[in-house]
N, C-alpha and C positions, 0 to 999 in steps of 0.2 A: 621294453614299454619307452615309448616315446613321448616325453614330455614338451607341448606346446606353450611356449611362453613370448609374449613380445609384442610389438605395435602392428596394428589392424585399422585400415585407413578406407574411409568411404566418401563419394563423392554424391551428390544430390543436385539437380540443375530443377529449379525453380521455373514456372511459367512467366512468358514475357510480362514486363509491368511499364507503365509510364514512369519517364525519370527524366531528370535536366541533366544533360550532358555538358561535363567541363569543356571539351573540346569543340563540339557541335554548336555549342550554347544555346541550344534547341531542346524543346522535350520531346524526346524519343523513347521506343522502346529499349529495354535494357534486359539483358538475361543473368538472372542472379544463381551464383553457384556457390553453394557450400560444400566446403571439406572439414571432416572431422579426422583427428588419428586419435585413438583409445588404445589401451593398455589392454591385451587378451591373456586371458587365463585358460588354459583349457580349449580355446576359441570362442570362449565367450568374455565378451567386453567387460572391464572393471571400471575403469575411470577414463575421463577424457583427457588426453595431454597436450591437444591443440586443436582449436576449431577457428577456420579463415571462411569468410565471405566476401565473395569479388561481385563485380557489376561488369557485365560488357555490354556496351552500345553497339546494336545492330545497324547502324549507319557507317560509322567513320571504326568501331574497333577499338576503341578506347577500353582499357580495364583499369577499374578503380576499387579499391577497399573500401569495405564499410566497417 
């Protein structure tokens, strides 16, 4: 019998939304990506270990943390 215990990661891309870019100095479309890592026991997530949200400018490619 194998016991599965450890981290489980997921990434979710949100739709583009207008945002003021730090590099372009203009309001452009940004893609927001949310990444979460959860502790899983038998494949079921128990609690969140880490959560990270980043925005990426669709014009210049600059990435910024939220």
